[in-house]
C-alpha positions as CSV (number, residue, x, y, z in Angstrom):
1,M,0.0,0.0,0.0
2,L,2.8,2.5,1.0
3,F,4.6,1.7,-2.2
4,G,1.5,2.4,-4.3
5,K,0.9,5.7,-2.4
6,A,4.5,6.8,-3.0
7,T,4.2,6.3,-6.8
8,D,0.8,7.9,-6.9
9,I,2.4,11.2,-5.8
10,Y,4.4,11.5,-9.0
11,T,3.0,14.0,-11.5
12,G,6.0,14.1,-13.9
13,V,7.3,11.7,-16.6
14,N,10.9,10.6,-17.1
15,D,12.8,10.1,-20.4
16,E,11.5,6.5,-20.6
17,G,7.9,7.7,-20.4
18,E,7.4,6.4,-16.8
19,K,5.9,8.3,-13.9
20,S,8.4,10.3,-12.0
21,P,8.5,13.0,-9.3
22,A,8.2,16.4,-11.0
23,N,9.9,18.4,-8.2
24,L,11.8,18.2,-4.9
25,S,8.7,18.1,-2.7
26,E,7.2,15.2,-4.6
27,A,10.5,13.3,-4.4
28,E,11.0,13.9,-0.7
29,E,7.3,13.0,0.2
30,A,7.5,9.8,-1.9
31,Y,10.9,9.0,-0.4
32,K,9.5,9.1,3.2
33,L,6.8,6.6,2.2
34,I,9.3,4.3,0.5
35,V,11.6,4.4,3.6
36,E,8.5,3.5,5.8
37,A,7.7,0.6,3.4
38,D,11.3,-0.5,3.4
39,S,11.1,-0.9,7.2
40,L,8.2,-3.4,7.0
41,E,9.1,-7.1,7.4
42,D,6.0,-8.8,5.9
43,V,6.5,-7.7,2.2
44,S,7.1,-10.2,-0.6
45,D,10.6,-10.7,-2.0
46,E,9.5,-9.2,-5.3
47,L,8.0,-6.1,-3.7
48,F,11.1,-5.7,-1.5
49,D,13.3,-5.6,-4.6
50,D,11.0,-2.9,-6.1
51,I,11.1,-0.9,-2.9
52,K,14.9,-1.0,-2.9
53,E,15.1,0.0,-6.5
54,E,12.6,2.9,-6.1
55,R,14.4,4.1,-2.9
56,S,17.7,4.3,-4.9
57,Y,15.9,6.1,-7.7
58,L,14.3,8.7,-5.4
59,K,17.6,9.3,-3.7
60,K,19.1,10.2,-7.1
61,Q,16.1,12.4,-7.9
62,I,16.3,14.3,-4.7
63,A,20.0,14.9,-5.2
64,F,19.2,16.1,-8.8
65,F,16.5,18.5,-7.7
66,K,18.8,20.0,-5.1
67,D,21.8,20.3,-7.4
68,P,22.0,18.6,-10.8
69,E,25.8,18.9,-10.6
70,S,26.1,17.7,-7.0
71,A,28.4,14.8,-6.0
72,D,25.4,13.0,-4.4
73,Y,23.5,13.1,-7.7
74,V,26.5,11.7,-9.7
75,A,27.0,8.9,-7.1
76,A,23.3,8.1,-7.0
77,D,23.2,7.9,-10.8
78,L,26.2,5.5,-10.8
79,I,24.6,3.4,-8.1
80,N,21.4,3.1,-10.1
81,K,23.4,2.0,-13.2
82,A,25.2,-0.6,-11.1
83,F,21.9,-1.9,-9.8
84,N,20.6,-2.3,-13.3
85,T,23.8,-4.0,-14.3
86,F,23.1,-7.0,-12.0
87,G,21.4,-9.6,-14.2
88,V,20.2,-12.2,-11.7
89,E,17.4,-12.3,-9.2
90,S,18.7,-14.2,-6.2
91,M,16.5,-17.2,-5.1
92,D,17.4,-16.7,-1.4
93,G,15.8,-13.2,-1.2
94,A,19.1,-11.3,-1.3
95,G,17.9,-9.2,-4.3
96,R,19.7,-8.5,-7.5
97,Q,23.1,-10.2,-7.9
98,P,25.8,-10.4,-10.6
99,G,25.6,-13.3,-12.9
100,S,28.9,-13.0,-14.8
101,K,32.5,-11.9,-14.4
102,A,31.8,-9.0,-16.8
103,E,28.9,-7.7,-14.6
104,V,31.1,-7.8,-11.5
105,E,33.9,-5.9,-13.2
106,K,31.4,-3.3,-14.6
107,V,29.9,-2.7,-11.1
108,K,33.4,-2.4,-9.5
109,E,34.3,0.2,-12.1
110,L,31.0,2.1,-11.4
111,M,31.6,2.1,-7.7
112,Q,35.1,3.4,-8.2
113,Q,33.6,6.3,-10.1
114,A,31.0,6.8,-7.4
115,R,33.6,7.0,-4.7
116,A,35.7,9.4,-6.8
117,A,32.6,11.7,-6.9
118,K,32.9,12.0,-3.1
119,P,29.2,11.9,-2.1
120,K,28.3,13.3,1.3
121,D,25.0,11.4,1.9
122,P,25.7,8.6,4.4
123,E,23.1,6.4,2.7
124,L,24.8,6.7,-0.6
125,I,28.2,5.9,1.0
126,D,26.7,2.8,2.6
127,K,25.2,1.7,-0.7
128,I,28.6,2.0,-2.4
129,G,30.1,-0.1,0.3
130,E,27.3,-2.7,-0.1
131,F,27.9,-3.0,-3.8
132,E,31.6,-3.2,-3.3
133,E,31.1,-6.0,-0.8
134,I,28.8,-7.8,-3.3
135,C,31.6,-7.6,-5.9
136,E,34.2,-9.0,-3.5
137,E,31.9,-11.8,-2.5
138,A,31.1,-12.6,-6.1
139,Y,34.7,-14.0,-6.6
140,E,34.5,-16.1,-3.4
141,R,34.2,-19.9,-4.1
142,R,31.7,-22.0,-2.2
143,F,31.1,-25.7,-2.2
144,V,27.9,-26.7,-4.0
145,G,28.6,-30.5,-4.4
146,Y,26.9,-33.5,-2.8
147,K,28.1,-34.1,0.8
148,W,26.4,-37.5,0.9
149,L,28.5,-38.6,-2.1
150,M,31.7,-37.7,-0.3
151,I,30.6,-39.5,2.9
152,L,29.9,-42.7,0.9
153,V,33.2,-42.7,-1.0
154,G,35.0,-41.7,2.3
155,C,33.6,-44.9,3.9
156,V,34.9,-47.0,1.0
157,A,38.3,-45.2,1.2
158,L,38.6,-45.9,5.0
159,Y,37.6,-49.5,4.5
160,F,40.5,-50.0,2.0
161,L,42.9,-48.2,4.3
162,Y,41.9,-50.3,7.3
163,A,42.0,-53.5,5.3
164,G,45.5,-52.7,4.1
165,I,47.1,-51.1,7.2
166,S,45.6,-53.5,9.8
167,K,47.1,-56.6,8.0
168,L,50.3,-55.1,6.8
169,G,52.3,-56.0,9.9
170,S,50.9,-59.6,9.9
171,A,51.4,-60.3,6.2
172,G,53.0,-63.8,5.8
173,D,52.4,-64.9,9.4
174,V,51.9,-68.5,8.4
175,L,53.1,-71.5,10.4
176,P,55.1,-74.1,8.5
177,A,52.3,-76.7,9.0
178,Q,49.7,-74.3,7.6
179,A,52.0,-73.5,4.7
180,T,52.4,-77.2,3.9
181,K,48.7,-77.7,3.9
182,L,48.0,-74.6,1.8
183,M,50.6,-75.7,-0.8
184,S,49.3,-79.2,-0.9
185,N,45.7,-77.9,-1.5
186,E,46.9,-75.6,-4.2
187,M,48.8,-78.4,-6.0
188,K,45.8,-80.7,-5.8
189,R,43.5,-77.9,-7.1
190,V,45.9,-77.2,-10.1
191,G,46.4,-80.9,-10.7
192,D,42.6,-81.5,-10.8
193,Y,42.1,-78.7,-13.3
194,L,44.8,-80.0,-15.6
195,A,43.4,-83.5,-15.3
196,R,39.9,-82.3,-16.3
197,M,41.4,-80.4,-19.2
198,D,43.4,-83.4,-20.3
199,V,40.2,-85.4,-21.0
200,A,38.2,-82.4,-22.2
201,H,37.1,-82.0,-25.9
202,D,39.6,-80.4,-28.2
203,T,37.5,-77.3,-28.6
204,I,37.5,-76.7,-24.9
205,Q,41.3,-77.3,-24.7
206,E,41.8,-74.7,-27.5
207,K,39.6,-72.2,-25.8
208,N,41.5,-72.6,-22.5
209,A,44.9,-73.0,-24.0
210,D,46.4,-70.0,-22.2
211,R,44.9,-71.0,-18.9
212,I,46.1,-74.6,-19.2
213,E,49.7,-73.3,-20.0
214,E,49.5,-71.0,-17.0
215,Q,48.4,-73.7,-14.6
216,Q,51.0,-76.1,-15.9
217,E,53.7,-73.5,-15.2
218,R,52.3,-73.0,-11.8
219,L,52.3,-76.7,-11.0
220,D,56.0,-76.9,-12.1
221,E,56.8,-73.9,-9.7
222,L,55.0,-75.6,-6.8
223,S,56.8,-78.9,-7.4
224,K,60.1,-77.1,-7.0
225,M,59.2,-75.2,-3.8
226,D,59.7,-76.2,-0.2
227,T,57.7,-74.9,2.7
228,Q,59.9,-71.9,3.3
229,D,59.7,-70.9,-0.3
230,Y,55.9,-71.1,-0.2
231,I,55.8,-69.0,3.0
232,K,58.0,-66.3,1.3
233,E,55.5,-66.3,-1.7
234,I,52.5,-66.0,0.6
235,T,54.2,-63.1,2.5
236,K,55.0,-61.3,-0.8
237,R,51.5,-61.8,-2.1
238,D,49.9,-60.6,1.1
239,R,52.0,-57.5,1.3
240,A,51.3,-56.7,-2.3
241,R,47.6,-57.0,-1.7
242,N,47.7,-54.9,1.5
243,W,49.7,-52.1,-0.3
244,R,47.2,-52.3,-3.1
245,N,44.4,-51.7,-0.7
246,I,46.3,-48.8,0.9
247,R,46.9,-47.2,-2.5
248,R,43.2,-47.6,-3.3
249,G,42.2,-45.9,0.0
250,V,44.6,-43.0,-0.6
251,F,43.4,-42.6,-4.2
252,W,39.7,-42.3,-3.1
253,L,40.6,-39.9,-0.3
254,L,42.5,-37.8,-2.9
255,M,39.4,-38.0,-5.2
256,I,37.2,-36.7,-2.4
257,V,39.6,-33.7,-1.9
258,L,39.7,-33.0,-5.6
259,Y,35.9,-33.3,-5.9
260,Y,35.5,-30.8,-3.0
261,F,37.8,-28.2,-4.7
262,A,36.3,-28.8,-8.1
263,S,32.8,-28.3,-6.8
264,R,33.5,-24.7,-5.5
265,P,32.4,-22.2,-8.2
266,P,32.6,-18.4,-7.6
267,V,29.5,-16.8,-6.2
268,F,28.6,-15.1,-9.5
269,L,28.4,-18.5,-11.2
270,I,26.3,-19.8,-8.4
271,N,23.9,-16.8,-8.9
272,R,23.7,-17.6,-12.6
273,R,23.1,-21.3,-12.1
274,Q,21.1,-21.3,-8.9
275,R,17.8,-22.4,-10.6
276,H,19.6,-25.2,-12.3
277,M,21.4,-26.1,-9.1
278,A,18.0,-26.1,-7.3
279,F,16.6,-28.5,-9.9
280,T,19.7,-30.8,-9.6
281,S,19.4,-30.8,-5.9
282,K,15.8,-31.6,-6.2
283,G,16.7,-34.5,-8.5
284,A,19.3,-35.7,-5.9
285,N,16.6,-35.6,-3.2
286,V,14.3,-37.6,-5.4
287,L,17.1,-40.2,-5.8
288,K,17.6,-40.4,-2.1
289,K,13.9,-40.8,-1.5
290,A,13.7,-43.6,-4.1
291,V,16.6,-45.4,-2.4
292,F,15.0,-45.1,1.1
293,F,11.7,-46.2,-0.3
294,L,13.2,-49.4,-1.7
295,L,15.0,-50.0,1.6
296,G,11.7,-49.4,3.4
297,I,10.0,-52.1,1.3
298,F,12.6,-54.7,2.2
299,I,12.8,-53.6,5.9
300,A,9.0,-53.9,6.2
301,M,9.0,-57.4,4.9
302,P,8.1,-59.9,7.7
303,S,11.0,-61.8,9.3
304,F,8.8,-64.4,11.0
305,D,5.7,-66.4,10.0
306,S,3.1,-66.9,12.7
307,Y,1.0,-70.1,12.8
308,V,-2.1,-70.8,14.9
309,I,-2.8,-74.4,15.8
310,V,-6.6,-75.3,16.0
311,D,-8.4,-78.5,16.9
312,S,-11.1,-80.2,14.9
313,L,-13.7,-78.0,16.5
314,G,-11.9,-74.8,15.5
315,G,-10.6,-74.0,18.9
316,V,-7.1,-72.5,19.3
317,V,-4.8,-74.9,21.1
318,G,-1.5,-73.2,20.4
319,S,0.7,-71.1,18.2
320,R,4.3,-70.9,16.9
321,D,6.6,-68.5,15.1
322,E,9.1,-69.6,12.4
323,L,11.6,-67.7,10.4
324,S,10.0,-66.4,7.2
325,G,11.3,-67.4,3.8
326,A,11.1,-63.7,2.9
327,L,13.9,-63.0,5.4
328,I,16.5,-64.1,3.0
329,I,15.0,-61.9,0.3
330,K,14.9,-59.0,2.8
331,I,18.5,-59.3,3.8
332,F,19.7,-59.8,0.2
333,G,17.6,-56.9,-1.1
334,I,19.0,-54.5,1.6
335,V,22.6,-55.6,1.0
336,L,22.1,-55.3,-2.8
337,I,20.6,-51.8,-2.7
338,V,23.3,-50.5,-0.3
339,A,26.1,-52.1,-2.4
340,F,24.6,-50.6,-5.6
341,V,24.4,-47.1,-4.1
342,I,28.0,-47.3,-2.9
343,W,29.2,-48.6,-6.3
344,V,27.3,-45.8,-8.2
345,A,28.8,-43.2,-5.8
346,V,32.3,-44.5,-6.3
347,M,32.0,-44.6,-10.0
348,L,30.3,-41.2,-10.2
349,L,32.9,-39.3,-8.1
350,P,35.8,-39.1,-10.7
351,V,33.3,-38.2,-13.5
352,L,31.7,-35.4,-11.5
353,T,35.1,-34.1,-10.4
354,V,36.1,-33.6,-14.0
355,I,32.8,-32.1,-15.0
356,N,32.7,-29.7,-12.0
357,Y,36.3,-28.6,-12.7
358,L,35.5,-27.8,-16.3
359,R,32.2,-26.0,-15.3
360,N,33.7,-24.1,-12.3
361,Y,37.2,-23.3,-13.3
362,Q,37.2,-23.4,-17.1
363,Y,33.7,-22.0,-17.6
364,E,34.9,-19.3,-20.1
365,K,36.4,-22.0,-22.4
366,V,33.4,-24.3,-21.9
367,D,31.0,-21.4,-22.8
368,E,33.1,-20.6,-25.9
369,Y,33.2,-24.2,-27.1
370,F,29.5,-24.6,-26.4
371,E,28.6,-21.5,-28.5
372,K,30.8,-22.8,-31.3
373,A,29.1,-26.2,-31.2
374,M,25.7,-24.6,-31.2
375,S,26.6,-22.4,-34.1
376,A,27.8,-25.5,-36.0
377,I,24.6,-27.4,-35.2
378,K,22.5,-24.4,-36.3
379,G,24.5,-24.2,-39.5
380,L,24.0,-27.9,-40.3
381,A,20.3,-27.6,-39.5
382,G,19.9,-24.5,-41.7
383,I,18.9,-22.2,-38.9
384,K,19.9,-18.6,-39.2
385,K,22.0,-17.2,-36.5
């Protein structure tokens, strides 16, 4: 209501043909109403932005009516140009924000000019400081990735590290009797395989020729080993496996760190992409809901079947509970879903790291190549540019 009353006071028209205060008294009276409207807390975000814009405009008009050549008018005009330079409406209610590097640099330049004008109005000086702060903040990088993805992959990395480090010191701790038994079992297993292949059809032998040759060489190696040689081989094999697990754990921890830094775009890019990011986040929430829905189905499956024992007259004489056959499906389903989610998370992390790096650090080149690609597609399709 106050905003409408303020604009109703105007009797003049500006260069764009819009209603505007015709003199100083109209501008000051409208400004008082706008200041009062600005102090209200129950206005919509859209109206709040309009009030801020009108307040800035009236400030400029008041300075103009008092002295068209005044420093306050020059500064107010530059502030108004800066406000109109911002090309994005923030979704968090913060008002107009820069959506590109060019917009940030333009506003910085305008604010330098506004400060050089040396305005005396405290409100104008505060506004210049506010816009300078927005420009500084626009280059700050903030994390906008998926924390749940980092947590899942972090669990996998810690598992590999634990599996490797916990067994590294005990690698090869095999007693001679155990080594003798293990070597005997392996020789028997290899011998049985070669015996089956020896009587197999020629086609099967040809198909498994490499495997047969490998197993024959292994059998020759085992026949030349003693217990101590076999223990040394086990030790070497165990240590290699443990170091491999440690390397995997370190690799995935490094991928988490790289993903974190790759997923930190500057604020002006966040402003430009915020609607897309909100949509992506919504999609991620839908995925999480789907996963928990499937888990809920399996968790809700009965673990026990209840039976009631009745006599020939229909009277209840007893009851018993037995494990349900669905329990195996329940356990298997939960394990399968959890394993699938972890596997997808692990596979997605390197891909998302590369994509986020290109989008957040090489965005200018990506935009350039995208424009070239679109121009080429339009040319092939016969669409005029």
